[in-house]
N, C-alpha and C positions, 0 to 999 in steps of 0.2 A: 709243828708236827702232830699238835693236839686234835687240828683239826682234820688230820689225814688220818689218824689211829678213827676217829668220829667214824671217816667216810667208810675206813675199811669195818667198824662195824655195822653199819647201814648196810653196806655190798652181803654181810653172812645173815643180818635178818631181815631182810627184805624177801628174799624168796620164799622163806620159812611164812613168812605172813602173806605170801601173794598166793601161795598154794593153799593155805589154810581159807583163805579167802573164798578162791576159785573152788573148792570143794565143798563150801556151804550152800547148800540148795535150798533157798529162802522162800518165802510166796512170793515175794518182790520178783523173785527170778534171776540169776546173773546171765553170762553169755552160754548160749549154747552150747560151746567147745568145753568149757569146763565142766555143764553136766556130763558130757559124753565120754570124756579122757580119766584117763587112770591117775594114780597121783606120779607115777613116773614120765608118763606121759606130755605132763605137763612140765615137771621140772626139767626135764631134757628140752622142751620148746623154750622154756625160760632162759635155759644157761645158751641155746643159739641164738637167740635174739637177742641176749646181753652183750654176747660177744663179739654179735654183727656190728654193733655201734660204740662198746663203751673199751676201755684198755684196760687192761690187768693193771692191780696195784703195783707188780714190779715194774711194770713199762713206765707208768707216771713216776713212781720213785727216780727212774732212771733218765725220763726227759728232765725231769725237774735240777737231779745231778749237774747233766749236762748246762743245763741254762744257767744256774749258780755259777758253775765254774766259768763258761764264756763272758758273763758280764763282770767277773774278776778279772781273768786274763784282757779283756781288750778296756777294761775301764768304762763300761757303758754308762748310761744316764739314767737309768729306771730301776725300779725294784719289782720283784715278783714274790708269787705266792700261793699254795695250793688251793687251787679253788674250783667249783661246781666243773667249770667249763673242760678243765685240765681232766677227765674223767671220760671225754669222749673223742672220737677219732675227728681230726681236723675235717675229712672230709663230710663228717652229719651235721657240723655245726658252719658251715662256710656254705659254698655254693652258687658262687658268683661264674658266668659261662661267657667269655667276651663276645662280641660279635662276630660273624662270620666274615668275611672281605665282602663279599656282596654287599650283604647287608651295608658295613661303612661305606663303599664304592655308592652303594643307593640314597645314603642320608647326603654324602658329597655330593652326590649329581643335585640333589634337592636345593642344598644351598647354594652351589651357582646358579641356579636358575631363580634360586631368590635373589642372589645378589643381583643377578641380569635385570629381572624383573626391577628392581628396586632401583638400577643404575637407569633404567628407560623411564622409568617416574619423574627421577631427577633430572634427566635431557629436559623432559617433558614440562617441566614445572619452570628450569630454566629459562627454556622460551617463552613459555607464557609471561613470567617477570621481563624480560627481555620487551616482548611487545608492549607491555603495560608501560615499561619505564620510556619508551620510545614516544608513546601517546601521550602520556605526562610531561615530557619535553617540549612534543611539538604544542601542547595546549600552552605550556608557558610562554612558547615563543611567539605565539597569536596573542595571548595576553600582555606580551612585553610591548609588541608592534602598537596593539591596540590603545596603551599607556603614554606610548611615543607619539603617535596619531593626536591622541588627547590633547598633548602637552604644545606638540605645534602649533594646533587648533587655537590654543589657548593665547600662544603666545601672538600669533597672528592676529587677534581679536584685541589683544592690548596694544600692540602696535597701531593699529586704525584707528585703535578709540583712542591714545596719544598724538597721533597724528590729525584729526580733528580739533582736539583740543589746543594743540599749538597754533592752527589757523587760525579758531573763533575768539579764543581770550585773551586778554593783554596780562601784562604782568601777576598784577595782583589775583585774577584766575590761576597762573602758570604758578603760583605760591601755593594755593590751594590744591591745583592739582599735583603741587610733588606732596603736599601732605597727604592726598589721597591717594596718590601712588604709592606711597609710603607704607600707608594701611592696606592697599591691594596687595601689596608683594609681601608683606607678614601673614595677611589670609594665604596667598598661593604657597606660603614655605609653609606655612600650618597643613594645607592639605596636603601638601607633598608630604609633609612629616607624617601625617595621618595613612596616606596613601603605603609610604616605607613600612609605617609598623603593620600595615593589614598586610601588606606583603612576606614580613617576615614572618607573623602569627601564622597564614597560610601554607608558607613553606615550612613552620615547624610542625604545624597537624601535618602537612604531606609526610615528615618524616616519622611523626609518631605512628601513622596508620600503617607506614613501611614495615616499621619495626612491630607493629602488631600483627600484620600477614607475614613476616618473617618467623614469630616467634608460632603462630598456628601451623603454619607451615612444618617446621622443626617439629610442634607435638606431633604432630599427623605423621609425619615419616618416622617416628620415635614408636608411634602406636605405643603400646605397653611393655615395651622393652625396659623403661626404667622403674625401680623397687618405688613407689609410691610411698612415703615415709616421711615422716616430718623435718626429721635429720639422718640424712641419708650419711654413709660412712665414706671413705674416700681412702683411693690404694696408699696415699702418701702417708695414713698410719701408720703406725710401728706395730701396732696391734690393734685388733678389734673382734670380736666374734657374737654372733646372733644369739649364745648362749648367756653370758653374761649382759647382755642387752636386753633379754626377759622374752626375746620371740620365739626360741628353741621349745619345743613340744616334749613331753615325757619319754624319757627312753623305756623303749619296748624288749620282749625278750622273744626271740624266734622258736628255741626250743631246740629240739632232736630232729631237725627239719632244714634242709639246705635252702630256704626261702630269703637268704639276704636280700639278694634285688627286690623282694614284694616289699620289704621292711625297709630299704633305702628310700624305696619310691613313694613309701606313703611317707617317710619323714621330710623330704624335701615338697612333697606337695603341703603338708599340717603346716610346715613354718613356714613357707611362702604365701600362704592362704592367710595367716596371723599376720603378716608383715603388711600385706597389700590391704585388707580387711578388719585387723584389729578383732576378728572372729576366731575363736581357739576351734578346732575342727579334730574329731579322733575319727580317720580315714580305716576302712577295715583291711588288713592284711590278709583276711581269708577269702576275700571276695576278689581280691586281685590275683591269690595263689592259684583258686577256682574259674576265675572267668577270663584273664588278659590273654588277648591274642594277637599277635603284630600284623604288620598290614598283610602279609602272607594268609593268614589265616592258620598258622602254627601257635600250638602253648609258647606264652614267654617266658613260660618255664615252669616247675615243678619243685619236689622236696629232692631233689638231685641238681639243683641248681638253673638259672636262669639266666636274661638280661634287661635290663629295667628300662632299654629303649623301646622294647615291644610294650611295656606296660604304656609307656607315654604316648606312643602311637595309640592305644587302646584307650587312654580316657580322652584323648584329641576327639573319638568319634564319640563312646558310650558315657563316658564320666566315671565318678569312683560311690561306692558304698561307704556308710559311717560303720563304725563299729558294733554299734547297739543294735544294727540290722543284722549284723553277721559276724559273729565273736572267731577269735581265731582258734581253731583246732591241732595244729600244728601238723596237717595232714592235708593231703589235695581232693576235692569231695566235687562233687556235679555244682555246675553252675547254676547262681538263684537270677530271678528275673529284678532287671533292675529300676528299670520304666524311666522316668524324664530325670535324670540327675544333673542338678545344677554344677555339680561338684568335675570340671573339665579341664583338661592343658589346652592352654590357646596355642602354643607353641614350644617347640623345645630342640635343643640342638646340641654337639659338641664343641666345648671351649676350643679345642684345638682340632685343627683338620683329621681324617682318617681316625678319630677316636684317638689321638695321640697323646701323652702324657705334657701337660701345659706347663709354663715357665712360671715360676712363682707370681709375678706381674702379672700376667692371664688370669691366673687362680683369685689374684684378687679382687680384679676390676670385676671377674663376672660375679664373686661373692658380695659385691659393692650393687653390680647392677640389677642379679638376679635375686639374692639370699642364698639360701642352702643349695650346695653343689652334689650331687650324685657322684661318685667316684668308686675305685677299687683299691684295694691293695691286696700283697702276696701275706696271707696268714702262716704263722709259723708257733711249733710249742711255745716258743719265746711269746711270742704275741697272745698266747693264748691265757700263758700265767701274767701275763702285766698287770701290776697295780697301780703304782704311780712314776711321775719322774717324765722326760721325754725320752721314748720308745726311736733307738736308733742303732739298732742290731744291723740294718745293710746286708740281710741273707744274700746268698748268691741266687742269680736269676740268669734264665735263658735268653729273654728275650723284654721288650715291654709289655707284651702278652702274657708272662708268667706271674699271674693274677689268680685269687680264688674266691675273694670276699669284696660285696659291695658295702661300703659305707658312705656315710654323711657328714661332707666337710663343711663347716660353720662356721671358721675362723683362723687367724694367722695371729704367729706373734714371732716378730724379727729379732727379738732381744732371745727367745728360745727358738728361732731358728726351727720352726714346726709348725703344722696345720693344729688347729684343734677338732677331733674326730666323733661324731656320734655314732657308737657304734649298737649293735640291736640284740646283746647278748644279758639285758637288763642292768637295773641301778647297781648290783650288786659287783658286778665283773669293774673292773678299772678303777680309774677314777670318777664314782656314780655313773658310770656306764660310757663315759670319755676315755678319749686316750691322746694324748700329745706326738703326733709323728712326726720326726724331722724332714725337712727337706728335702726329697728324692729319696728317702727309707722305703725299701720294698717295694718299689715299683705305685706309690703312693701318689694318686692321679689320674693312672691310668683310664681313659672312659670318661674324663670328667664331664657332666652335663648338666646343661642349666635347664630350667623348665619356668614358662611364664604360666600363672593359672588366673581361672576366670574371677572378676570383681562378683560382689555381694550383689 
């Protein structure tokens, strides 16, 4: 309650400070609007702007009472507190808009074409492998025939020599012949043994070559879909997350702008780039907000919301800019020239067809293969007020597309029965900027998307 009184005091003092600041006409100069307006005009405009994106103290207090009452009645697993984000209307601090059915259908068509192409490549490779196997089998048969012919020739030669010796030698020579025959047999056996050993070694080399060829082909077919880390997570783990594994980047603050889609895109790229290259990046969300266009040339989004699918399409062609070259302003501006950026997305896709909500098993598999995952959730006042614990509100939804906020999923915990979610409301919100969301709660996972980033 102390925090709440402090916020009320700030709301009372801020207008007076802003009015005094705007009316002060220094040599450095403030904005032209303040120099032209009267005190009443400025106060009226401030109140109008504040009311457009901020809740009244009574509204905040009423919402908090309802949330606390709901948690007690339903015995929910999370705690709440009055925080900075509670002052704003949800529409001002979220902004995710689901893709249109045409966009989803187009992405599904692309996926089917990609799968068909991969299937044809697989068939071509199988034909090549079968042709190679037949060639090797034919060569082996030829080699076997040559060996049998050589053995027969040697046997014929041995018999001819024995016949000549039997005709021309006496008993003493026969005994000597027996001795020599024994020696000859030993040598022949040794030769056969060596030949067999050589054949076995040749066969072993052939098998090793085949295994290497298969490994190379598998690597070519998989391309860069596998996460290149020394100790990759596996879906059988009861719990895993990229944050505790020290691969997640810093939690950021989108401010009073519905740019969650841009922050989610940047968070996914930063985390997966660090996993792949062991290099920390700070991607410019402002550049994404100003410049990102989908394949049709439309804005990927604005401060009124957007979709990260259009961002990933844009990063496949143009690439991203780093934060130091364009810092976040919290409002959309003019697009800056980028040049040749190395920070590109190689490919991306939805985990579930038609951008639907994946199963927990599908989500785990994608987190293990690709790293951080872009996804959506339905934000409510209870979500705004989250402080700690497992968020399991399970608010009423009208369908899978009933979402309004883009987030980044970085892991899971089956004991908690929840995903670990990275938000874009700053580290002061929730659990240092994160929240555990129970599987299936508030449409968590709609539009779940993986992205493969470029190598250094």
